[in-house]
VMD Tcl script that draws the C-alpha trace (Angstrom):
set ca {
  {104.27 108.60 76.33}
  {102.14 107.24 79.14}
  {103.19 104.10 80.99}
  {100.85 101.12 80.78}
  {100.58 97.59 82.10}
  {98.99 95.61 84.92}
  {98.57 97.61 88.09}
  {99.49 100.93 86.41}
  {97.10 103.89 86.05}
  {97.64 107.49 84.93}
  {95.07 110.14 85.85}
  {95.46 113.21 83.65}
  {93.59 115.71 81.53}
  {96.65 116.41 79.37}
  {97.07 114.86 75.93}
  {99.61 115.12 73.06}
  {99.43 118.61 71.61}
  {97.83 120.07 74.75}
  {99.22 123.50 75.57}
  {100.33 123.95 79.16}
  {100.43 127.67 79.85}
  {102.78 129.33 82.37}
  {99.77 129.47 84.71}
  {99.21 125.68 84.77}
  {98.37 123.59 87.78}
  {101.70 121.98 88.73}
  {100.04 118.55 88.92}
  {99.40 117.78 85.25}
  {99.15 114.02 85.86}
  {99.09 111.46 88.64}
  {100.79 108.08 88.29}
  {99.31 105.31 90.45}
  {100.57 101.72 90.71}
  {99.34 98.72 92.66}
  {100.98 95.45 93.62}
  {100.26 92.39 95.74}
  {103.28 93.36 97.87}
  {105.23 96.54 98.55}
  {108.14 95.17 96.53}
  {105.94 94.44 93.51}
  {104.41 97.93 93.69}
  {107.87 99.54 93.84}
  {109.05 97.49 90.84}
  {105.96 98.53 88.87}
  {106.49 102.16 89.81}
  {110.14 102.01 88.73}
  {109.14 100.57 85.34}
  {106.28 103.04 84.90}
  {108.52 106.01 85.73}
  {111.11 104.77 83.23}
  {108.43 104.51 80.50}
  {106.93 107.94 81.24}
  {107.88 110.61 78.68}
  {106.86 114.25 79.02}
  {108.51 116.93 76.89}
  {108.24 120.69 76.98}
  {107.93 121.16 80.74}
  {110.09 120.14 83.66}
  {108.78 117.25 85.74}
  {109.57 115.61 89.05}
  {109.96 112.15 87.48}
  {113.72 112.05 88.32}
  {112.89 112.83 91.97}
  {110.47 109.90 92.13}
  {112.96 107.60 90.38}
  {115.56 108.47 93.01}
  {112.96 107.92 95.76}
  {112.17 104.43 94.38}
  {115.92 103.62 94.52}
  {116.26 104.75 98.16}
  {117.04 101.82 100.46}
  {115.23 103.52 103.33}
  {112.10 103.96 101.21}
  {112.24 100.40 99.87}
  {112.56 99.11 103.44}
  {109.63 101.20 104.67}
  {111.90 103.21 106.99}
  {110.46 106.66 106.45}
  {108.13 109.14 108.09}
  {106.48 112.43 107.10}
  {109.82 114.30 107.35}
  {111.76 111.78 105.25}
  {112.12 114.00 102.19}
  {113.08 117.11 104.15}
  {115.51 115.51 106.59}
  {116.95 112.32 105.14}
  {116.41 112.27 101.41}
  {119.05 113.76 99.14}
  {118.53 114.36 95.45}
  {121.83 113.88 93.60}
  {122.79 116.21 90.79}
  {121.71 114.82 87.40}
  {124.43 112.74 85.79}
  {122.69 112.16 82.50}
  {120.63 114.30 80.14}
  {117.26 113.47 81.72}
  {117.23 116.81 83.55}
  {118.67 118.83 80.66}
  {116.09 120.95 78.87}
  {116.09 120.41 75.11}
  {113.79 122.97 73.46}
  {114.79 121.77 69.99}
  {113.54 118.25 70.76}
  {110.28 119.63 72.15}
  {109.87 121.81 69.04}
  {110.52 118.86 66.71}
  {108.03 116.73 68.65}
  {105.40 119.49 68.53}
  {105.94 119.82 64.76}
  {105.44 116.06 64.30}
  {102.25 116.10 66.37}
  {100.90 119.08 64.41}
  {101.74 117.36 61.10}
  {100.03 114.16 62.25}
  {96.89 116.08 63.25}
  {96.86 117.91 59.89}
  {97.16 114.59 58.03}
  {94.30 113.10 60.03}
  {92.12 116.13 59.37}
  {92.84 115.89 55.63}
  {91.57 112.32 55.37}
  {88.01 111.95 54.17}
  {85.82 109.16 52.86}
  {84.78 109.38 49.22}
  {81.17 108.40 48.76}
  {80.11 106.05 46.01}
  {79.13 107.83 42.78}
  {75.78 105.94 42.72}
  {74.90 107.08 46.25}
  {74.16 110.80 46.09}
  {72.53 111.07 49.51}
  {74.71 111.71 52.54}
  {71.83 110.54 54.75}
  {71.78 107.13 53.03}
  {75.56 106.84 53.34}
  {75.46 107.76 57.02}
  {72.61 105.29 57.71}
  {74.55 102.48 56.06}
  {77.69 103.43 58.00}
  {75.73 103.39 61.28}
  {74.28 99.94 60.54}
  {77.74 98.56 59.77}
  {79.19 99.88 63.04}
  {76.53 98.65 65.48}
}
mol new
graphics top color blue
foreach p $ca { graphics top sphere $p radius 0.5 }
foreach p [lrange $ca 0 end-1] q [lrange $ca 1 end] { graphics top cylinder $p $q radius 0.2 }
display resetview
């Protein structure tokens, strides 16, 4: 599930049901937030990261959540070596980092079922209207 809201943008070419092969580009999406102040932008990023749901592959969302909680980062006390020298990533305490292939498989099955149901839907034409061209022309006029 992609995060949404004011000042939140996700740049990606990945969509539900998309297959990410073992040879994928490690950056499958980019989350961008904006705020009037640094504090507002950090709050938006925290909320957006909490809303973000990706299953099937490991992500660095927990890393970014920890970064947003860092007092040094919030205070703007960082430099280009911040992550390497001063930033520690704690061991996961909850199940966010635990890989659950059964959940990913169930989700993939639901997406496939949904796509099959959508593909099975069709519009019955009126018995009096035998021409598909007439039906399509009427449909186009209604949707202008």
